[in-house]
C-alpha positions as CSV (number, residue, x, y, z in Angstrom):
1,M,87.6,3.5,6.0
2,K,89.9,3.6,9.0
3,L,88.2,3.7,12.4
4,D,89.3,6.0,15.3
5,E,90.5,4.3,18.5
6,S,87.2,5.0,20.2
7,E,85.0,3.8,17.3
8,F,83.6,0.2,17.0
9,L,82.3,-1.3,13.8
10,V,78.6,-2.1,14.2
11,G,77.6,-3.2,10.7
12,T,77.8,-2.8,7.0
13,F,75.0,-2.4,4.5
14,H,75.3,-3.0,0.8
15,G,72.8,-1.7,-1.7
16,R,72.1,1.0,-4.3
17,H,70.8,4.5,-4.4
18,D,70.6,6.9,-7.3
19,G,71.3,3.9,-9.5
20,V,74.8,3.5,-8.1
21,P,76.1,0.7,-5.8
22,A,76.6,2.0,-2.3
23,E,78.1,0.7,0.9
24,V,77.2,2.1,4.3
25,T,79.4,1.4,7.4
26,S,77.8,1.8,10.8
27,T,79.9,2.7,13.8
28,R,79.6,3.3,17.6
29,D,81.7,5.9,19.4
30,D,80.7,6.4,23.1
31,T,82.7,9.6,23.3
32,R,80.2,11.5,21.0
33,P,76.9,12.9,22.1
34,E,75.1,10.8,19.4
35,P,77.2,7.6,19.6
36,Y,75.8,5.8,16.6
37,A,76.7,6.9,13.1
38,W,76.9,5.7,9.5
39,T,79.0,6.8,6.5
40,C,78.2,6.0,2.9
41,T,80.6,5.6,0.1
42,C,78.7,8.4,-1.7
43,G,79.9,10.8,1.0
44,V,76.8,11.1,3.2
45,T,77.2,10.8,7.0
46,R,74.6,10.8,9.7
47,S,74.6,10.3,13.5
48,F,71.9,9.1,15.9
49,P,71.3,8.6,19.6
50,T,70.2,5.0,19.3
51,E,71.3,1.9,17.3
52,D,67.9,1.2,15.9
53,A,67.6,4.7,14.3
54,A,71.0,4.3,12.8
55,F,70.3,0.8,11.4
56,S,66.9,1.7,9.9
57,S,68.3,4.9,8.3
58,A,71.3,3.1,6.9
59,W,69.1,0.4,5.5
60,R,66.8,2.9,3.9
61,H,69.7,4.8,2.4
62,T,71.0,1.7,0.6
63,H,67.5,0.2,-0.1
64,P,65.3,3.2,-1.0
65,T,61.5,2.8,-1.1
66,P,59.6,3.8,-4.3
67,V,58.8,7.1,-2.7
68,D,62.5,7.7,-1.9
69,R,63.4,6.9,-5.5
70,L,60.9,9.4,-6.7
71,R,62.3,12.1,-4.4
72,Q,65.8,11.3,-5.7
73,W,64.7,11.5,-9.3
74,A,63.0,14.9,-8.6
75,T,66.1,16.2,-6.8
76,R,68.3,15.2,-9.8
77,R,65.9,16.8,-12.2
78,L,65.7,20.1,-10.3
79,R,69.6,20.2,-10.1
80,S,70.0,19.7,-13.8
81,R,67.5,22.5,-14.5
82,T,69.2,25.0,-12.2
83,A,72.6,24.0,-13.6
84,S,71.5,24.8,-17.2
């Protein structure tokens, strides 16, 4: 991942979700309305107004709780049913 000139690397989180290894990179860009953001190797991107919200969300994305894993399982199951 190449950062823009105005972006600063804040942190990197390693973990798993949906049973696949994932890496989330957190950045800060003071030129945006919500300066803190993270991008996952799975393609998901989110932005936040504070660093704390970005960190907790990035951590939970790579380290899902049992409830998060149940939601992911249900989402995959529903997708496979609608695709058939």
